[in-house]
N, C-alpha and C positions, 0 to 999 in steps of 0.2 A: 497577793499583794506583797508577800515577803520579799521577792526579788526586786520589785519596784522600789520598796523602801531602801533596800540595800544600795541600789544605784543612786540614791540621793545622799549617801553618807559623804562627809567631807574627807575623802580618801587621803588627801595630802597630809592630814593630821596623823595618819598611820605611819607615814614614812620614817620618822625618827625611831620608831619602835620596831620596824620590820625586821631588823637584824636579830632581835631577841625572840621573835615569835616564829618558831619553827615547830609547829605542833601537827598532830593528825598525820604523821608520816605513813604513807601507804606504798604499795608497789607502783602506784600511778603517779603520784605527785606529793609535794610537800606544801603545806600552808605557810605563807609568809605574810602574816596579817591577813588582809582581805585579798591577797594575791595567791594564785596557784603557780608553783614553780615546777615545771616539767623538765626533768633532767635527762638528756639523751645519754644512755649508758650502754655502749657497745664497744668496749676497748678493742684495739688501741686508738682508733680514729673515729669511732661512732658512725661507721658506714651504715647506710640505710638498708640493711637486710630486712627480710620479711618479718622477723620477730620484732625488730625495733619499730618498723612501720606500724605493726599491730599495737604496740605499746603506746605509741603517740596517739593513735586514734582513740584507744580506750581511755587514756589519761585526759584527752581533750573532752571527751563525752562526760567524764566524771566532773571536770571543772565546769562544764556548761550546766550540769544538773545541780551543782553545789550552790545554794543560795547565799552562802557566806563569801563567795568569790566574786570579785568585780572585774578581774583582769587576769591574764595568763602570761607567764614568762616561759619561754623556751630557751634552755641553756644546755651547754655541754660540759666539757672538762677544760682545764687551763690550756691544754695542748690542742684541743679540737672541739669546736662547736659541732661540726660534722664534715667529714671529708667526701661525702657524696655516696653514690650508689655502691653496692657491693658488687664489684666487677665479676667476682666468682659466680654470681647468680645469672650472668648474661647467658641467654639461651637455655636456661633451665626453667622448670615449672614454677619455682619459687619467685622468679622475676615477675611473672604474670599473675601470681596469686594475690587475691584481694586481702588487704588493701594495697593496691599498687600505689606508687608514689603520687601519681596524679590525684588519686582519691584522698590521700593524706593532705595534700596541699589545698585541695578544694575545701576540706573541712576546716583547715586552719583559716583560710581566707573568709569563709562563710560564718565563722564563729561570731555569735552576737556579742561576745565580750572581747575587749581589746587583747590581741596577742602580740607580744613584743619579743623579738629575738635578742638575746644577750650573747654577743659573739666574742669569743677569745680563741686564740690558736688559729685554726684554719676553718674556713667555710668554702668548700669547693664543690663544684658540680651540683649534684642534687642537694647538697648541704646548703649552698647559696640559694638554690631554687626554693628550699624550705623557708629560708629567711625572707626571700622576696614575697612569699605568700602571707607573711605576717603583716600586721598593720603598722609596725614600726620596727626599726633595726638600730640597736645600740652596740657599738663595737669598741674594744680595746684598740688603741692606736697602732699596736704592733700586730694585730690580727691580719691574716692574709685571706683575701677573698678572690675567687675567680671561677670561671667556667671553662675547664680544660678539655671538654668533650671533643673539640676539633682535633686534638692531638691523638685521639683514638679513632679518628675517621667518622665521628658522630657529630650531631648537634645536641644541645640540651633537649631532653624529651619530656620535661615536666614543667614547662612554662618559662624557661630561661630566655628564650627568644621572644617571648610575649610580654612578660612582666618587666624584665630589665629595661627595654627601650621605653616602656611607658613611664618608668621612674626616672631614668637618667637621660633620655633623649637618644636619638638614633646614632649620632656620632660616637658618643662614649660607649654605647652598647656594641657598636661595630668593632671598635678597637679592642674591647675586652673579649668579645666572642671570636674574632679572627685570630688573635694571638694565642688565646688559651692560657696566657700567663697570669699568675696571681699577682695582686697588688695589695699593699698594706692599706689598712683603714685610713691611716694618715694621708696616703696618696689619694685616696678616694674622697677626702673631705670636700664638701661643696659640690659633689657630683649629683646629689639627689638620691644616692643609694642609701646613705646612712642618715638617721635622724640625729644621732649624737655620737661623737667620738671622744673617748676619755682615756686618760693615761693610767688610771687605776680604778678599782672598785666597779667593774662593769656591771655586776649584778645590781648594785645599788642604783646605778644610773638607769638601768633598764626598769627597775621598780618605779623610779621617779617618773619616767616616761609613761609607764603603764597607768600610774595614778592620774597623770595629767589627761591621758586619753579617756580614762573612765569618768573623770570630771566633765570633760567635753561631751561625752556620750549621755551623761545624765541630763544635760541641757538640750542637746540636739541628737535625736536618735539616728540621724543620718551622718553623724560626725566621723565615723570610722573611715580612715583613708584606705582605699582598696585600689589595686592596680586595674581592676576591671572597669573602674569608673573613668579611666583615661584611654585615649586612642590616638594613634599617630595620624598625621595628615597624609592622605593617600597620595596626592600629587607630589609633594616634597619627598616622600619616602620612595616612590617609584623612580623618581629622577636620581636620587642618591644611590639606590641599589644598582641602577643602570650604569652609573659611573664606576661602581665597584666591580661590576662584571667585566668592564673593559680593562680594569687595572689588575685583574688576576694574573699571577705569574704562570709560566708554563707548568711548573710543578703543581701549583694549586689547581690548574685546569685538569690535571690528571687525577685529582682527588675529588670525588663527587660531593664530599661534605661541604666544600667551599661554595659550590653553587646552591646546594640545599639550604645552607645558612641564609643566603640572600633571599631565597624563596620564602623561608620561614619569617624573616624580618618583614617582608612585604605583607605577610598575613597579620602583622601587628596593626595594620590599618583596619582590620575587621573587629567586630565584637569579640571579647576575650574568649568566649567558649568556642567560637568558630576558629580563631587563631590557634587555640590549643589543639583542636582536632587536626588542623593542617600540620602543625609542628609534629604531632605524634605520628602522622602518616609518614612524614619525611624521616623521622627518627627510625621507625621500623624498617623502612627501605634501606637506610644506611647500615643498620645493624646486620643485615644479611649480606652486605656488599663484601667483595673480596678485600677491598682496601681497608675496611674497618676490621675485618677478621685478621688481616696481616698486622695492623697496628696493635691490636690487642695481643696477638702472638708475640710481637716484639716487646711489649710492655712486660709480659710475664717472663719472657726469655731473659730480659735484662735483670729482673729481680733474682732469677735463678742463677745467672752467670756469676754473680758476686759471692755465691756460696761454694765453698770447697766440697767435693764429694765426701761422703760420711767417713770413709776410711782415711782421709787426709786431714780431717778437722783436728785442730790443736789450738792452744792458746798462743796468741801473737806476742812477740817480744815488744816491750815498750820502745817507742821511737820518739825522741824529742829533738835530737841533733842529727842532721844529715850532712854528710860530706859528699861533694860532687867534684869529680876529677875531670877537668876539661871545661873551659869557660867559653866555648864556641856557641853557635846558635842553639844547639841542642842543650848543652850544659846550662847555659843561661836560662833557657826556657824551663828546664827542670827546677832550677834554683828559684825562679819566680813562683812556680807551683808550690814549692815547699814554704816559701816565705808567706804566700797568701794563706797557707794553712796554719800559720803561726808557729812554724817550726824554726829552729835555729839552723843556719846553713853555713857550712865551711866550703868555700869555693877555692879549689886548688888548681893552679896552673904551673907550667914548667918554667916560665920566666915572667918578669915584671911586665913586659910589654903586652903579652897575651893576657895576663891577669887584669891589667888596666882596661883592655878592650872588653873583656867579659863583664867587669864591674860597670862599665859604661852602658853595656847592653841592658843590664838590670836597672840601672838608674834611669836611663832614657825611657824604659817601659813605664816606670812609676811616674815620671814627669808627664808623659803623654796621658796617662790615666787621670792625673790631677787636672791637667789643662783641659781635658775633654769633659770635666765635671763628673767623671765616673768613679772617682775616689777622693776622699777627703785628704788634704795635705798631711794631717796628723797620722792617718792610717798608713799612708805611703812612707812617711818618715820612720814610723815604727817598724815597718817591714824591712826597710833598708838597714835599720839599726841591728836587725838580727842576722845580717850578712857579715861573715868574716872572710875576706879575701886573703889568700896566703900562697906562698910558694914553698912552704915548709911542710914536708911530708909527715913530720912528727905530729902535726895537728890532727891527723886522722885518728889518733888515739882517743880523741874526745867524742867521736861519732858513734851513734848507735847503729847507723846504717851508712854504708859507703856505696855510692853509685858511680861507676866508671862510665864516662860519656865522651870518650876520645874517638879518633878517626876509625872508621869501619875497616880495620885491617887486623887480621888474626895475630900476627907477630907483635904488633904494637899493643894490643889488648893483653896478650900473654905477659909481656914485659911489665905492663902496669900492674897486673894482678900479683906478680912476684913482689913488687914493692908494697902493694896493699897488704899482702900477707905479713910483711915485716912490721908494718906500722899500726895496723888496725888492732883494736883491743880484742881480747878473747870474748866471744859471745856476740860480737858485732855481725850484722847481716851484710854480706858482700854481694853487690849486684852489678851485672854488666848490662849496659844499654846497647843491645845489638839487634839488627834487623834480620840477619841471616845466619850468623856464625854459630858454631857448635859450642854451646854453653859448657858441656862436659870437658872439652879440650881446654877451655879457659879456666874452669873450676879446678882442674887437676894441676894448675900451676901453684896452687896453695896447699897448705898442710891441713886444711879444713874444708874440703869440698862440700860437706853437708851444710855449711853456712852460706853457700853460693847459690844464687838463682839469677835468672834473666828478668830484666824489667824493660820491655820494649815500649818506649814512649814514641808517640807519633808527632811529627812536626807540623806546626809549631807546638811545642810541648805544653805551653801555658794556655793553649786554646783547645787542642784536640782532646776528646774525653777518653778515648780508648787507651787501655794499658794492658798489654799482654804480659802475664806473669808466667815465666818459663821455668818449668820443673826439669832440673837435670837428673841424672841417674841417682845421685846421692843427696839431693836437696832434702832436708828434713821437713817434716810436716809443720813444725813450729816456724821454720823460716818461710815456708809457703804461706802460712797464715799471716805472717808479718807483711809479706808482699801484698797480699789481698787487702789487709787492713790499711796499709799505706795508700793503696789506690783509693779507698773510700775517704781517707783523710784528705787526700789531694782533690777530692770531688771528681774522681775519674770513674770509668767503668772498667774495673779489673776483670780479666778473663783468663782462666788457667789454660795453659797450653803445654804440650810435651815438647821436648827438645828435638826438633827436626828442622831441616833446611827451610827457612822462611816461616817457621812456626805455622800458625793458622792463616793469618791474613796475607802475608806476602806469597805464600805458596799458592793460594787460590788466585791471587791477583796475577801471578806469573802465568798460570794456566790460562786465565782470561786474556791477558795481553798477548800471549803466544797465539791463541786462536784468532785474535783480531789481526795479527800480522799475517797469519795464513790466509785470511780473507783478502788482504791486500794482493797477495800473489794470485789468488783465485779470480780477482776481477774488481774488487771494491777499491775506491780511493779513500784516503784517510778521512776526508770530510764526510763521506757517506757512512763510514763506520761510526764516527763520532756523532753525527746527526741522528743515526738510527738508535744509538744507545741513549742519547739525550731524550729522544722521543719516548723511550721506555721510562725515563725518570732520573737517570744519572745526571748530576750537575755538569759534568764534563765527560767527554769521551776519552779513551785511553791515549790517543795521539796528542790531543791538546794537553792532557795531564803530563805526558812525557816531555813535551816542549817546556811546560811550566817548571818542572822539577830539574830539567837538564838531561839531555840524552847521554851525556858522558858518564852519568852515574851507572846506568844500565850497561853502557859500553865497557866500562872497567870490569864490571862483574862478569860479563860475557867473556872477555879476554882471559880472565882468571880461570875460566872453565874450559878453555879451548883444548887443553891437553887431555882432559877426561871425557870430552864430548864424543859420543858414538858417531862415527862418520855416516852411519846409515840413517841418522835422525834427519827429519825434514827441518833444516835450519834456515830461517829467514834472515838474510844478511842486509836487508834494506837499511836498518838503523846503523849498521857498521859503515855502510857507504855514505850515509849522511854525515856521520861524525868524521870520516876521512876527508870530507870536503869542508870541515869546519862549521857545519850546521849543527850546533849543540842545543838549539832551542831558543827560547826568548832572550836569554842573556847574550846571544850572538846575533840576534835579529832574524834568525832563520833556523828552522828545524824541519819538522814535517810541514810546517806552515811558514810563511814569511810575516814579519811584523814591522809596523811603522816605527821608525826610530824614535826613542824617547817616550813612546806611548804604550808599548806592549800590546798594540791592537792587532788582532789576528786577521789575516786575509781570509775571506770566506771560502776560497778554494785553494788547493795546492798549486804551486807553480810548475813550470815545465821541467825544472831540474828534478823535482821529486817524482813527477809522473814518469819521466824517462827512467829513473832508477828503478821504480816499481815495475814498469813494463819490461825492462831488461831482466829483472828477477823472475818474472813470469815466463819469459821466453827461455831463459836458461833452465828452468824447471820443466819446460815442454808443456806448459799449461796454456790452453786457449782461454783467454780472459772472458768472463761473462758477468752480466749485471747481477748483483745481489740486492734483493729488496730489503727494506728496513726490518721487516718481520724475520727474514732469514738471518740477517745480521744479529738481531736480538736473540734469536733462538740458539744459534751456534755459540754465542758468547755465554749465555746462561747454561747451556748444556755442559760447556767446559768447566764452569764453576761447580755445577752439581756433581760432575764426575770427580773432581778433585776433592770436594767436600766429603764424598762417600769414602774415598781413599783415606782421608785424614781420620775419619771415624773408625774405619777398619783397623788402622794402624795405632789407634788410641792416642793420636796427637791431640785430638779434641776429646774432651770428656763427655760432652753432650752434643747432640745435633744442633740444639738451639743455640749453643755457644757460637757456632759458626755464623749463624745469622746475626748475632750481636756484633761480632767482629766486623763483618762485611758492611753492616749498616753504620756502625759507629766510626769505623776507620777508613772505609774505602768508597763511601758515597753511594752504596747500594740504596735505592729508594726505600725509605722506611715503610711507605704504604704498600710496598710489594713484599715486605716481611723478611727478605733475605733469600738466598738460593735454596735453602732447605724448604722454607715455606712455599716458595714457587714450585719446587719439585713435587710437593704434596698436592698441588692443584692439578697435576698432569695425570693423564691416563698411564697406568703402570706399564702396560704392554708397549704402548707407543713410546714411552720414555726409554725403555730398554732398547727398542729397535733404533731409536734416534742416536743413542750413545754408541751403538755398534757402527752406525753410518758415520758418526763423527770420528771414530777411531780410524776407519778406512781412509777418510779424507785427510787425517792429520799425519799419517805415515808411521814409520817405525818408531817404537818407543812409547807410543800412547797406550797406556794401560786402562782398559775398560773396567770400571768399578761396578760392583753389585749395588745399585742405587737403592735397593730395598732396605738397606740398613738405615737410610734416612727417612723412610716412609712409614715406619712402624711407630 
């Protein structure tokens, strides 16, 4: 009778005193009046590793058995309710050791006493699934909630596809699950996911909700709200998922998780236990898929890439004011990055007209953000207020870091660095934004080469995440640490690279592009190469990319290399002939493809001019053209990337093999779900890979250096 009598207490009368009653502290939970507070405690983000899962089950059992407890609160820390599964356990025995997450959630949902989640910080993946299994959810308005599994090539595996749509409906569940992006509790108000959203004192609010549920339960033993008591309408659900299947993009169709997600949502029309079984089957299948393993590889590679090797670790210099020399498209984009990061920016140009154009670029960016509703006017105004446009070189003395972002010409950059050396204060970090040029040659124009590094931003600089941090021969560890820290401050993905032509990204891309040009001479048309690589997962093929960026960029670089090019090299002159005829890409209405005037719309096939140029190139080489299949095109392009990646690792241009994958995914459109060229190579048979690289060398001609790919595979 004891527990029956407890359930008839007027629990709401305890609420004002709950803050003061924190007795009977154990390893499992704390008493807060008649409530048991179970605190998830697995720093830093309370990931649901095996030990924490065990603790939750034990604490829940203790609360169930405690006759002085009428309800249970699950809470975490201020920064994290729970960030989900422990990804490091994936594929290990600990992942499948009881209690697995599904067992934990089942015991939460089946608890005979109300269980309320008090959410602050983040509730992601398995953390949100844990909250979904509770009988109510109370969140701080700034808390972030989401199910990001799709970003790892997975679907939720512990009820996310089953409980979420039962609570919020199919449309909201679809949007959350397909994007994988977290939303704030404030954004999710009214969705049905959260019972209460508060601006402060989330634990107090959760206690109030728990007391109310306990009161209801005392009157009606069937009063506990559970997801299992709801079910989606089968006809409407199947019709909606059929629509979504038709709407999947080409890249989504290459990733089995998107189809599996719709399959799992259809199972939400079944009783919950059946739906959970179907969800788990799909999760297990996806976990073993190449795409999911690739995405998990990329996840860990990105975390590792932001860390300097142990021997180079040092304390970064503080950076509050950044000077940017050059207010063109690149310089303005870098300025926007720095302003968005709350840094003070000095924007320097050679004359007032150029400076005004640069200032307008920055201002127009912020105006467009405000007009689109993506930024508050006050935030934009504050950002612009931190910008100091000037033509006075003496202003560089105020900067902690100076970034040169002028035209990609060595002589021009050398002259700029001579002036930087004169005006920058001692201890300032000096950076060149270059795509190809020798950072050592630039650094040696100063009396302090140890303060110089390369920062290769990708265009548009305020959009692209990748930042190559280039180490010259004399760059100090402190300066490298500052470059890496700046990347994080700018919310970019900084990757360390050695000082070599093209660094990591452009050097691999050049090898890839060159192999694609060789395929034109061998028998493929540009659209066949582009389509084949898009079928693999690239957003655009190399010839469509070249037209978009402008063929004259590569043309100028090639002409600058003419004097040093080995005449025995198999050089493809197709691009040169296109440029000679004024076909510079989209900006002139024609390049490899023709474009509809004013629309930039690409013709589906190349025209006779391009085909004649390509056919003549094949004939001059004495090549009998033959059809290349999409599979052959993909493999040759990937092999070229893998070979160059191995050379970069041998030459220590890349510090880690995984860094190469991060660069190619983040900066060059390599499909994330394929992991990068290194991950792709690791899926191939070693002996076959070595033989194919030898064959690629024979077809590529003089100068192709075959790398020992085993350096990538270990």
